[in-house]
Wavefront OBJ file of the C-alpha trace (Angstrom):
o trace
v 25.386 -53.579 1.989
v 22.602 -51.189 0.787
v 24.247 -47.794 1.357
v 27.657 -46.412 0.396
v 29.264 -44.003 2.798
v 31.210 -41.261 0.755
v 32.111 -38.344 2.858
v 28.728 -36.594 3.736
v 26.993 -38.587 1.088
v 24.813 -41.623 1.789
v 24.413 -43.547 -1.697
v 21.581 -45.903 -1.852
v 22.669 -49.320 -3.721
v 19.130 -50.650 -3.874
v 19.451 -49.649 -7.600
v 22.455 -49.676 -9.715
v 24.406 -46.536 -9.774
v 26.063 -44.846 -12.733
v 29.680 -43.568 -12.488
v 30.313 -41.117 -15.475
v 34.033 -41.002 -16.806
v 35.483 -37.589 -16.957
v 39.171 -37.866 -18.253
v 41.248 -34.690 -18.209
v 44.259 -36.564 -20.060
v 45.579 -36.051 -23.566
v 46.287 -39.732 -24.158
v 43.430 -41.820 -22.643
v 42.378 -44.653 -24.812
v 38.988 -43.385 -26.198
v 38.638 -39.752 -25.397
v 41.982 -38.618 -24.816
v 42.347 -34.807 -25.363
v 38.514 -34.043 -25.336
v 38.620 -32.310 -21.766
v 42.287 -30.976 -21.358
v 41.154 -27.631 -19.843
v 39.053 -27.333 -16.498
v 36.293 -25.565 -18.125
v 35.446 -28.119 -20.789
v 35.967 -30.948 -18.271
v 33.313 -29.324 -15.934
v 30.893 -28.878 -18.729
v 31.290 -32.266 -19.930
v 30.851 -33.779 -16.436
v 27.719 -31.668 -15.626
v 26.347 -32.919 -19.034
v 27.038 -36.508 -17.723
v 25.307 -35.467 -14.485
v 22.205 -34.362 -16.321
v 22.008 -37.348 -18.346
v 22.009 -39.319 -15.098
v 25.390 -39.963 -13.706
v 25.191 -40.478 -9.756
v 28.912 -40.170 -9.631
v 31.486 -38.376 -11.510
v 35.000 -39.972 -11.746
v 37.653 -37.468 -12.634
v 41.115 -38.777 -13.878
v 44.300 -37.046 -14.680
v 46.377 -39.972 -15.788
v 45.596 -42.546 -18.333
v 45.656 -46.216 -17.255
v 45.291 -47.669 -20.796
v 47.821 -50.383 -21.693
v 51.275 -48.768 -22.240
v 50.319 -45.345 -20.981
v 53.094 -42.985 -19.800
v 53.451 -41.709 -16.411
v 52.377 -38.458 -15.309
v 54.254 -36.403 -12.877
v 52.431 -35.866 -9.470
v 52.204 -32.056 -9.788
v 50.856 -32.296 -13.289
v 48.223 -34.723 -12.487
v 47.151 -32.589 -9.621
v 46.986 -29.536 -11.899
v 44.654 -31.439 -14.101
v 42.182 -32.858 -11.599
v 41.959 -30.457 -8.824
v 40.392 -27.490 -10.589
v 37.765 -29.766 -12.137
v 36.870 -31.545 -8.748
v 36.608 -27.986 -7.179
v 34.199 -26.968 -9.715
v 32.105 -29.996 -9.719
v 32.120 -30.187 -5.808
v 30.972 -26.513 -5.682
v 28.033 -27.694 -7.978
v 27.190 -30.174 -5.361
v 28.073 -33.285 -7.457
v 29.300 -36.545 -6.062
v 32.984 -36.586 -7.210
v 35.348 -39.427 -7.356
v 39.086 -39.338 -8.151
v 40.816 -41.891 -10.383
v 44.264 -41.919 -9.173
v 46.888 -44.336 -7.819
v 49.076 -41.610 -6.129
v 48.662 -40.620 -2.499
v 49.713 -37.097 -3.206
v 46.923 -36.692 -5.740
v 44.463 -38.464 -3.447
v 45.146 -35.835 -0.494
v 44.861 -32.815 -2.973
v 41.586 -34.304 -4.485
v 40.007 -34.856 -1.051
v 40.814 -31.342 0.039
v 39.370 -29.914 -3.204
v 36.006 -31.893 -2.520
v 36.437 -35.451 -3.836
v 34.445 -37.840 -1.691
v 35.620 -41.016 -3.467
v 39.099 -42.385 -4.454
v 38.913 -45.051 -7.428
v 42.518 -46.670 -7.351
v 43.629 -49.182 -9.909
v 46.274 -50.242 -7.343
v 43.844 -50.749 -4.636
v 45.756 -48.513 -2.083
v 49.093 -50.611 -2.536
v 51.157 -47.515 -2.989
v 53.091 -46.398 0.054
v 51.046 -43.819 2.001
v 47.858 -44.627 0.160
v 45.941 -46.071 2.966
v 46.818 -43.278 5.315
v 45.960 -40.522 2.728
v 42.278 -42.001 2.670
v 41.899 -43.424 6.014
v 40.725 -40.441 8.159
v 39.049 -38.581 5.201
v 35.521 -40.398 5.358
v 35.843 -40.832 1.554
v 34.632 -44.144 -0.054
v 37.255 -46.225 -1.702
v 37.287 -48.537 -4.832
v 39.763 -51.229 -4.579
v 40.454 -52.536 -8.233
v 42.449 -55.665 -9.326
v 45.178 -55.074 -11.596
v 47.812 -57.866 -12.771
v 51.098 -55.829 -13.348
v 50.955 -51.941 -14.005
v 49.688 -50.011 -17.147
v 52.968 -49.967 -18.848
v 53.184 -53.821 -19.178
v 49.983 -55.305 -17.876
v 48.721 -56.505 -21.386
v 52.053 -58.223 -22.566
v 51.418 -61.624 -21.175
v 48.809 -62.098 -18.313
v 48.689 -65.499 -16.807
v 46.519 -66.901 -14.160
v 45.868 -70.426 -12.642
v 42.237 -69.525 -11.879
v 41.543 -65.765 -12.731
v 38.288 -65.656 -10.627
v 39.982 -67.167 -7.494
v 42.993 -65.107 -7.658
v 41.081 -61.726 -8.280
v 38.912 -62.656 -5.153
v 41.824 -63.553 -3.217
v 43.603 -60.322 -3.938
v 40.404 -58.241 -3.126
v 40.007 -60.122 0.104
v 43.574 -59.118 1.022
v 43.034 -55.564 0.297
v 39.829 -55.264 2.200
v 41.500 -56.666 5.219
v 44.326 -54.027 4.750
v 41.802 -51.264 4.483
v 39.960 -52.470 7.822
v 43.324 -52.513 9.778
v 44.029 -48.961 8.485
v 40.683 -47.932 9.951
v 38.625 -47.705 6.713
v 35.228 -49.283 7.577
v 33.550 -51.634 5.090
v 30.684 -49.095 4.935
v 33.108 -47.028 2.485
v 34.395 -49.883 0.386
v 33.602 -50.998 -3.228
v 35.512 -53.539 -5.084
v 36.360 -53.773 -8.832
v 37.599 -57.133 -10.610
v 39.386 -54.791 -13.213
v 38.114 -55.687 -16.592
v 41.045 -55.216 -18.932
v 43.674 -54.676 -16.510
v 46.252 -57.442 -16.999
v 43.707 -59.925 -18.377
v 43.001 -61.467 -21.917
v 39.614 -61.757 -23.405
v 39.206 -65.284 -21.881
v 40.074 -63.882 -18.429
v 37.484 -61.018 -18.764
v 34.885 -63.231 -19.902
v 35.474 -65.681 -17.050
v 35.256 -62.906 -14.704
v 31.965 -61.616 -16.152
v 30.651 -65.137 -16.301
v 31.333 -65.698 -12.505
v 30.919 -62.329 -11.155
v 28.674 -63.634 -8.427
v 31.662 -65.101 -6.912
v 32.844 -61.699 -5.723
v 29.678 -61.069 -3.926
v 31.249 -63.383 -1.134
v 33.103 -60.197 -0.016
v 29.813 -58.744 0.809
v 30.765 -55.405 -0.688
v 29.344 -53.379 -3.555
v 30.684 -54.265 -6.845
v 31.833 -51.563 -9.341
v 32.582 -52.637 -13.019
v 33.907 -50.800 -15.890
v 33.915 -52.385 -19.430
v 33.097 -49.150 -21.356
v 34.666 -49.076 -24.812
v 37.226 -51.557 -23.830
v 39.056 -53.843 -26.037
v 37.198 -56.806 -24.914
v 34.104 -55.372 -26.594
v 35.910 -54.768 -29.707
v 37.422 -58.232 -29.847
v 33.913 -59.545 -29.593
v 32.278 -57.118 -31.880
v 34.807 -55.925 -34.439
v 33.551 -52.335 -33.571
v 36.042 -49.541 -33.205
v 36.375 -47.706 -29.875
v 33.770 -45.143 -30.701
v 31.459 -47.670 -31.868
v 31.135 -49.795 -28.873
v 28.184 -48.382 -27.029
v 25.539 -50.944 -27.636
v 28.181 -53.755 -26.601
v 28.998 -51.793 -23.520
v 25.379 -51.449 -22.398
v 24.809 -55.252 -22.938
v 27.938 -56.196 -20.798
v 27.039 -53.955 -18.030
v 23.515 -55.240 -18.009
v 24.991 -58.672 -17.741
v 27.180 -57.365 -14.822
v 23.920 -56.109 -13.004
v 22.247 -59.402 -13.345
v 25.197 -60.953 -11.628
v 25.342 -58.414 -9.003
v 27.122 -55.052 -9.967
v 25.894 -52.050 -8.226
v 28.072 -49.226 -9.752
v 28.710 -48.931 -13.603
v 31.640 -46.890 -14.763
v 30.738 -45.721 -18.276
v 31.633 -42.871 -20.732
v 27.854 -42.736 -22.408
v 25.719 -42.237 -19.489
v 22.486 -41.562 -21.246
v 22.204 -44.981 -22.957
v 23.119 -46.779 -19.729
v 20.586 -44.758 -17.863
v 17.882 -45.778 -20.432
v 18.760 -49.438 -20.319
v 18.626 -49.400 -16.198
v 15.229 -47.785 -16.478
v 14.156 -50.856 -18.206
v 15.832 -53.049 -15.909
v 14.505 -51.401 -12.740
v 10.947 -51.213 -14.101
v 11.130 -54.998 -14.918
v 12.610 -55.979 -11.434
v 10.211 -53.688 -9.626
v 13.230 -51.613 -7.912
l 1 2 3 4 5 6 7 8 9 10 11 12 13 14 15 16 17 18 19 20 21 22 23 24 25 26 27 28 29 30 31 32 33 34 35 36 37 38 39 40 41 42 43 44 45 46 47 48 49 50 51 52 53 54 55 56 57 58 59 60 61 62 63 64 65 66 67 68 69 70 71 72 73 74 75 76 77 78 79 80 81 82 83 84 85 86 87 88 89 90 91 92 93 94 95 96 97 98 99 100 101 102 103 104 105 106 107 108 109 110 111 112 113 114 115 116 117 118 119 120 121 122 123 124 125 126 127 128 129 130 131 132 133 134 135 136 137 138 139 140 141 142 143 144 145 146 147 148 149 150 151 152 153 154 155 156 157 158 159 160 161 162 163 164 165 166 167 168 169 170 171 172 173 174 175 176 177 178 179 180 181 182 183 184 185 186 187 188 189 190 191 192 193 194 195 196 197 198 199 200 201 202 203 204 205 206 207 208 209 210 211 212 213 214 215 216 217 218 219 220 221 222 223 224 225 226 227 228 229 230 231 232 233 234 235 236 237 238 239 240 241 242 243 244 245 246 247 248 249 250 251 252 253 254 255 256 257 258 259 260 261 262 263 264 265 266 267 268 269 270 271 272 273 274 275
Protein backbone atom coordinates (compact mmCIF):
# COMPACT_ATOMS: atom_id res chain seq x y z
CA UNK A 1 0.00 0.00 0.00
CA UNK A 2 1.53 3.31 -1.08
CA UNK A 3 -0.87 5.78 0.56
CA UNK A 4 -2.16 5.88 4.14
CA UNK A 5 -5.53 7.51 4.75
CA UNK A 6 -5.56 9.52 8.00
CA UNK A 7 -8.65 11.69 8.24
CA UNK A 8 -8.39 14.29 5.44
CA UNK A 9 -4.68 13.53 4.95
CA UNK A 10 -3.24 11.19 2.32
CA UNK A 11 0.26 10.24 3.41
CA UNK A 12 2.54 8.86 0.72
CA UNK A 13 4.53 5.82 1.80
CA UNK A 14 6.83 5.78 -1.20
CA UNK A 15 9.47 7.14 1.18
CA UNK A 16 9.72 6.21 4.87
CA UNK A 17 7.90 8.62 7.18
CA UNK A 18 9.05 9.85 10.59
CA UNK A 19 6.73 9.90 13.59
CA UNK A 20 7.99 12.21 16.32
CA UNK A 21 7.27 11.23 19.93
CA UNK A 22 5.57 13.83 22.12
CA UNK A 23 5.18 12.62 25.71
CA UNK A 24 3.03 14.64 28.12
CA UNK A 25 3.71 12.31 31.04
CA UNK A 26 5.86 12.68 34.16
CA UNK A 27 7.07 9.07 34.04
CA UNK A 28 7.90 8.12 30.44
CA UNK A 29 11.05 6.03 30.41
CA UNK A 30 13.31 8.43 28.52
CA UNK A 31 11.85 11.93 28.71
CA UNK A 32 9.23 11.90 31.44
CA UNK A 33 8.42 15.34 32.78
CA UNK A 34 9.90 17.23 29.85
CA UNK A 35 6.54 18.35 28.46
CA UNK A 36 4.05 18.24 31.32
CA UNK A 37 2.26 21.47 30.32
CA UNK A 38 0.53 21.97 26.98
CA UNK A 39 2.62 24.96 25.91
CA UNK A 40 5.97 23.18 26.32
CA UNK A 41 4.59 20.04 24.65
CA UNK A 42 3.34 22.02 21.66
CA UNK A 43 6.65 23.87 21.34
CA UNK A 44 8.56 20.59 21.47
CA UNK A 45 6.24 19.01 18.90
CA UNK A 46 6.58 21.95 16.51
CA UNK A 47 10.35 21.69 16.82
CA UNK A 48 10.10 18.01 15.84
CA UNK A 49 7.93 19.00 12.88
CA UNK A 50 10.50 21.57 11.78
CA UNK A 51 13.23 18.93 12.10
CA UNK A 52 11.37 16.67 9.70
CA UNK A 53 8.62 14.77 11.53
CA UNK A 54 5.74 13.85 9.24
CA UNK A 55 3.48 12.73 12.10
CA UNK A 56 3.41 13.83 15.75
CA UNK A 57 2.43 11.11 18.25
CA UNK A 58 1.01 12.60 21.46
CA UNK A 59 0.78 10.36 24.52
CA UNK A 60 -0.54 11.01 28.02
CA UNK A 61 0.11 7.65 29.69
CA UNK A 62 3.47 5.93 29.86
CA UNK A 63 3.65 2.38 28.50
CA UNK A 64 7.13 1.68 29.86
CA UNK A 65 7.53 -1.61 31.79
CA UNK A 66 5.94 -1.25 35.20
CA UNK A 67 4.19 2.02 34.38
CA UNK A 68 1.27 3.09 36.56
CA UNK A 69 -2.20 3.41 35.07
CA UNK A 70 -3.52 6.94 34.50
CA UNK A 71 -7.20 7.82 35.06
CA UNK A 72 -9.15 8.57 31.88
CA UNK A 73 -9.90 12.20 32.75
CA UNK A 74 -6.29 12.92 33.60
CA UNK A 75 -5.04 11.40 30.35
CA UNK A 76 -7.59 13.43 28.39
CA UNK A 77 -6.55 16.63 30.16
CA UNK A 78 -2.94 15.95 29.22
CA UNK A 79 -3.36 15.22 25.51
CA UNK A 80 -6.39 17.18 24.27
CA UNK A 81 -4.94 20.73 24.62
CA UNK A 82 -1.76 19.60 22.87
CA UNK A 83 -3.65 17.90 20.05
CA UNK A 84 -5.88 20.95 19.59
CA UNK A 85 -2.86 23.23 19.39
CA UNK A 86 -1.03 21.06 16.89
CA UNK A 87 -4.09 20.42 14.74
CA UNK A 88 -4.65 24.19 14.59
CA UNK A 89 -1.11 24.47 13.22
CA UNK A 90 -1.98 21.98 10.45
CA UNK A 91 0.08 19.10 11.86
CA UNK A 92 -0.72 15.44 11.27
CA UNK A 93 -1.43 14.34 14.84
CA UNK A 94 -1.62 10.84 16.28
CA UNK A 95 -2.79 9.96 19.77
CA UNK A 96 -0.94 7.21 21.64
CA UNK A 97 -3.60 5.62 23.86
CA UNK A 98 -5.37 2.36 24.57
CA UNK A 99 -8.51 3.91 26.11
CA UNK A 100 -11.62 4.37 23.91
CA UNK A 101 -12.68 7.46 25.86
CA UNK A 102 -9.33 9.12 25.18
CA UNK A 103 -9.51 8.08 21.53
CA UNK A 104 -12.87 9.82 21.13
CA UNK A 105 -11.72 12.99 22.87
CA UNK A 106 -8.49 13.08 20.85
CA UNK A 107 -10.27 12.56 17.54
CA UNK A 108 -12.71 15.35 18.37
CA UNK A 109 -9.72 17.57 19.18
CA UNK A 110 -8.19 17.00 15.74
CA UNK A 111 -6.13 13.80 15.91
CA UNK A 112 -6.20 11.84 12.64
CA UNK A 113 -4.50 8.67 13.85
CA UNK A 114 -4.78 6.33 16.82
CA UNK A 115 -1.65 4.49 17.93
CA UNK A 116 -2.81 1.71 20.25
CA UNK A 117 -0.46 -0.69 22.04
CA UNK A 118 -3.49 -2.97 22.58
CA UNK A 119 -4.49 -3.01 18.90
CA UNK A 120 -8.09 -1.85 19.65
CA UNK A 121 -8.80 -4.80 21.93
CA UNK A 122 -10.34 -2.71 24.73
CA UNK A 123 -14.15 -2.86 24.80
CA UNK A 124 -15.47 -0.03 22.65
CA UNK A 125 -12.15 0.79 20.97
CA UNK A 126 -13.12 -0.49 17.53
CA UNK A 127 -16.37 1.47 17.66
CA UNK A 128 -14.58 4.62 18.87
CA UNK A 129 -12.41 4.67 15.76
CA UNK A 130 -14.46 3.00 13.02
CA UNK A 131 -16.50 5.97 11.79
CA UNK A 132 -13.86 8.61 12.42
CA UNK A 133 -11.85 8.23 9.22
CA UNK A 134 -8.69 8.14 11.33
CA UNK A 135 -5.75 5.86 10.64
CA UNK A 136 -4.99 3.17 13.21
CA UNK A 137 -1.70 1.55 14.21
CA UNK A 138 -2.23 -1.96 15.57
CA UNK A 139 0.62 -3.04 17.83
CA UNK A 140 1.50 -6.41 19.30
CA UNK A 141 2.08 -6.61 23.04
CA UNK A 142 2.32 -9.72 25.19
CA UNK A 143 0.72 -8.99 28.55
CA UNK A 144 0.32 -5.40 29.75
CA UNK A 145 2.79 -2.62 30.60
CA UNK A 146 2.70 -3.39 34.31
CA UNK A 147 3.93 -6.97 33.85
CA UNK A 148 4.94 -7.47 30.22
CA UNK A 149 8.70 -7.76 30.80
CA UNK A 150 8.61 -10.15 33.74
CA UNK A 151 8.86 -13.41 31.78
CA UNK A 152 7.85 -13.16 28.10
CA UNK A 153 7.70 -16.56 26.39
CA UNK A 154 7.02 -17.52 22.76
CA UNK A 155 7.17 -20.67 20.72
CA UNK A 156 8.07 -18.65 17.62
CA UNK A 157 7.88 -14.91 18.20
CA UNK A 158 7.68 -13.96 14.52
CA UNK A 159 4.87 -16.41 13.77
CA UNK A 160 2.92 -15.43 16.88
CA UNK A 161 3.22 -11.70 16.25
CA UNK A 162 2.13 -12.20 12.63
CA UNK A 163 -0.86 -14.32 13.64
CA UNK A 164 -1.95 -11.80 16.27
CA UNK A 165 -1.77 -8.90 13.83
CA UNK A 166 -3.67 -10.87 11.18
CA UNK A 167 -6.47 -11.37 13.70
CA UNK A 168 -6.60 -7.70 14.64
CA UNK A 169 -6.65 -6.62 11.00
CA UNK A 170 -9.64 -8.90 10.41
CA UNK A 171 -11.38 -7.45 13.46
CA UNK A 172 -10.88 -3.94 12.10
CA UNK A 173 -12.24 -4.87 8.70
CA UNK A 174 -15.33 -6.45 10.28
CA UNK A 175 -15.85 -3.24 12.29
CA UNK A 176 -15.75 -1.16 9.11
CA UNK A 177 -12.17 0.13 9.22
CA UNK A 178 -10.70 -0.31 5.72
CA UNK A 179 -7.15 -1.46 5.12
CA UNK A 180 -6.28 1.96 3.66
CA UNK A 181 -6.39 3.28 7.25
CA UNK A 182 -4.32 0.55 8.90
CA UNK A 183 -0.68 0.17 9.96
CA UNK A 184 0.89 -2.61 11.99
CA UNK A 185 3.67 -2.53 14.59
CA UNK A 186 5.49 -5.66 15.92
CA UNK A 187 5.88 -3.97 19.32
CA UNK A 188 9.62 -4.01 19.99
CA UNK A 189 10.17 -4.17 23.74
CA UNK A 190 6.55 -4.88 24.60
CA UNK A 191 6.58 -8.28 26.28
CA UNK A 192 9.77 -9.39 24.50
CA UNK A 193 13.32 -10.27 25.49
CA UNK A 194 16.35 -9.04 23.60
CA UNK A 195 16.42 -12.25 21.58
CA UNK A 196 12.74 -11.87 20.70
CA UNK A 197 13.38 -8.30 19.55
CA UNK A 198 16.35 -9.34 17.43
CA UNK A 199 14.38 -12.17 15.84
CA UNK A 200 11.60 -9.74 14.92
CA UNK A 201 14.03 -7.25 13.41
CA UNK A 202 15.93 -9.99 11.59
CA UNK A 203 12.73 -11.37 10.04
CA UNK A 204 10.71 -8.17 9.77
CA UNK A 205 9.94 -8.91 6.11
CA UNK A 206 7.59 -11.66 7.29
CA UNK A 207 5.16 -8.99 8.43
CA UNK A 208 4.95 -7.71 4.87
CA UNK A 209 2.67 -10.71 4.30
CA UNK A 210 -0.04 -8.54 5.85
CA UNK A 211 0.27 -6.15 2.89
CA UNK A 212 0.05 -3.17 5.24
CA UNK A 213 2.51 -0.42 6.17
CA UNK A 214 4.91 -1.36 8.97
CA UNK A 215 5.53 1.07 11.82
CA UNK A 216 8.49 0.38 14.09
CA UNK A 217 9.63 2.06 17.28
CA UNK A 218 12.95 1.18 18.91
CA UNK A 219 14.06 4.67 19.93
CA UNK A 220 16.04 4.65 23.20
CA UNK A 221 14.67 1.24 24.17
CA UNK A 222 16.41 -1.18 26.49
CA UNK A 223 17.31 -3.52 23.62
CA UNK A 224 19.67 -0.82 22.35
CA UNK A 225 21.16 -0.38 25.80
CA UNK A 226 21.69 -4.12 26.15
CA UNK A 227 23.54 -4.23 22.84
CA UNK A 228 25.67 -1.09 23.29
CA UNK A 229 25.94 -0.57 27.04
CA UNK A 230 24.69 2.99 26.57
CA UNK A 231 22.36 4.85 28.91
CA UNK A 232 18.95 6.00 27.68
CA UNK A 233 20.05 9.45 26.54
CA UNK A 234 23.09 8.03 24.69
CA UNK A 235 21.29 5.65 22.32
CA UNK A 236 20.70 7.98 19.37
CA UNK A 237 23.27 6.38 17.03
CA UNK A 238 22.11 2.86 17.88
CA UNK A 239 18.52 3.93 17.27
CA UNK A 240 19.32 5.35 13.84
CA UNK A 241 21.11 2.11 12.90
CA UNK A 242 18.26 -0.07 14.14
CA UNK A 243 15.61 1.94 12.33
CA UNK A 244 17.58 1.93 9.08
CA UNK A 245 17.82 -1.86 9.33
CA UNK A 246 14.05 -1.87 9.72
CA UNK A 247 13.67 0.29 6.61
CA UNK A 248 15.82 -2.17 4.65
CA UNK A 249 13.37 -4.87 5.75
CA UNK A 250 10.27 -2.95 4.73
CA UNK A 251 9.36 -0.49 7.53
CA UNK A 252 7.56 2.61 6.32
CA UNK A 253 6.97 4.65 9.51
CA UNK A 254 9.68 5.19 12.13
CA UNK A 255 8.62 6.33 15.61
CA UNK A 256 11.55 8.21 17.17
CA UNK A 257 12.49 10.78 19.80
CA UNK A 258 15.34 12.45 17.88
CA UNK A 259 13.90 13.41 14.53
CA UNK A 260 16.78 15.38 12.99
CA UNK A 261 19.22 12.46 13.13
CA UNK A 262 16.67 10.11 11.59
CA UNK A 263 15.83 12.62 8.87
CA UNK A 264 19.49 12.92 7.88
CA UNK A 265 19.92 9.15 7.79
CA UNK A 266 16.84 8.79 5.61
CA UNK A 267 18.11 11.53 3.28
CA UNK A 268 21.12 9.34 2.52
CA UNK A 269 18.97 6.25 2.22
CA UNK A 270 16.51 7.92 -0.18
CA UNK A 271 19.32 9.33 -2.33
CA UNK A 272 21.01 5.96 -2.68
CA UNK A 273 17.76 4.12 -3.34
CA UNK A 274 16.59 6.80 -5.78
CA UNK A 275 13.25 7.32 -4.05
